Residue, then its C-alpha position, 0 to 999 in steps of 0.5 A: m749428377d750422382s758422382a757414383r754413376r758414369v755420365t754417358i755421351k748421350e746425356v752430354a748430347r741431350r744437354a747440348g741439344v745435338s746428336y751423340q754422334t756429333v759429340s763423339k766426332l768433336l771430342n775425337g777431333q774428327v769434325q769442326l762445328a760452328p763455334a757456338t755449337e762447339a761451345r755448347i758441347f764443351e760446356a755440357v762436358r764440363e757441367l756433367n763432368y763427362r769422361p770418355l770411357y777409353s776401353a770402349r773407345s779403344l774397341r771402336s777405334q782398334r787403338s789403345r792410345t798408348l806408346g811403348y818405351s823401354w831403355t837400358p837401366t842406369p847404374p844406381d850410382q849414376a844419374n841419367q839427365i838425358l833419359d830424364t829430359l827425354l822422358q819428360s819431353m815425350l810425356h808432355a808431347a804424348e799428353a798433348e796428343d791424348y796418348h800415354l807412355l807405357c814404360f817397360p823393362h829392357h832385358a839384356d836377353a835379346t829374345r826375351q826383349l823382342d818377346s816383350y815388344i811383340r806381346l805388347y803390340e799383338t795384345g793391343r796394349v800399345d799402338g807402336f814403340i819409341l826406341s832409343s839406345v839403338e845399336y848396330d844391327d839392332p835386333r829390335v829394329i830388324h824384328l819390328l821392321g820385318r813384322g810391320v810394327p809402327f815405331v820411331a827411334f832416337g838413333r840410327s843403326s847400320a847402313g842399309l837399315e832405313f826406318p823413321c828416326i831422329d839422331v844427334d850428329g855426334g860426329l859433328g859435335l866432336q869435330m866442333a870440340v876439336q876445332h875449338l881446341l885447335a883454334l886455341g893452339h892445341r895440337r896434341i889432342a887425345a880422345l876418351a872413347w867408348p868400346e868399338a861396339s858402340r854405334v854412338g861412340e864410333n859416330r862421335l869418335s869419327g868427328y874427332l878423327r876427321a877434325m884432326r886429319e883435316a888439320g894435318i894431324e894423324p892421331r897417335p894410337e896412344w891418344v885414343r883410350r877406350g872404356e866405360g863411360r864413367v868417372a872412374f875410367g876418365a880418371q884412369a885414362a887421363a892418368e895414362l895420357l899424362d904419363l906419356p913422354a913429354e913430346i907426345r903428352p896431350s895438352a887437351l882431350v875430348a871425352l865422349n860424355d861428361p862423366m869421363a871428362i869429369g874424371a879427367v878433370r879430377t886427375a889433372l887437379r890432383r896432379g896440380l895442373r891448371v885445367g884450361q891452361d895446362l890441360a884442356v878438357t871437353g865433355f859431351d851432353d852438357t849435364p847440369l854438373a858441367h856448369y857447376l864443376q870447378p872449373s866449369l866444363t866445356s861440353l856439347r849440348q844435345p837438343i833432347w827436349e826437341i827430340g822427345q817432342r818430335l819423336i812423339c809427333q812423328m809416331t802419332d802422325m804415322l798412326k793417324g795414317g800419315r806417311p813416314p818422314e822424308p828423309a827417314c832419319s833427321l840429324l840434329a846438330p849439338e851446340l858447343v858450350v864453352r866454359e873454363s875447362t878450355v878457356p879460363g875466365t869464361q864462367g858466368r857468361p855461358e849465354d855468350l859462349i854457345l857455338 
């Protein structure tokens, strides 16, 4: 065939000895044929190097076969392993469903951000959206629900806002971390937390408070330090905690992400403390650096790859006419990976120490 000319579906049909409607239905997953007939059609597709014309397909189906996704940019000096894994997972899952992802900028201005979502949907460039970094009373959730725009989300919002979502039970994760430290004999346990406006942060911190109170320990106000989830804040907060009087000075701390935990470890080491013995530290996210840090970092691992796959599956099921999932929001449990920052001598055996 002349490579400069696009092969048509009718040419494929003539080569396979079937109608072009039959070829179209098979390639769109709308019909199941006899194995020999399907084999002839796919052989004709390969021989002729046929490629569907997606613009024509979109006009007929009223679908773009594209999903929109935006996220809050990461500061230039920070890697975002969670985002990278989520994107890779969603791209793989979307490709398997013959969909594409359209990634677009996240605007701090809420009105401009909402305009981007509505413009992309109403012009037919996307069939729906994947949301992440969902916060309390998230304007995107409220706006898309109000307009009946299809979407699924990685994360919950305020109580009363019901929509298809998948989330990690961060409260359970921090509860597991605190219970691990309590089992090691720690009683003065501090928390490095995010500002109160952070929905994810408050969910994770609730697990810390719950575990402490269930153990009969009321956390002191001095033990909860709030700030930006970066290494510098972790280092500063740990210094303040270690400067507390000996009778209330924490012997362990839980951080809401790995960068804060790494900052705390650095402060402890600079003061000559033995991390895991004089001060135990846990993180959250189990980033690659957690394993290679010296000492290695105990952290909570999120099932991010599974979440990316399930988000795309839920979205495409809805677009095929499926009903929203029940329950609307699925909660997945993290895993506690125990390493040297809480139990010295455990490096090298992480597979034995996932709780």
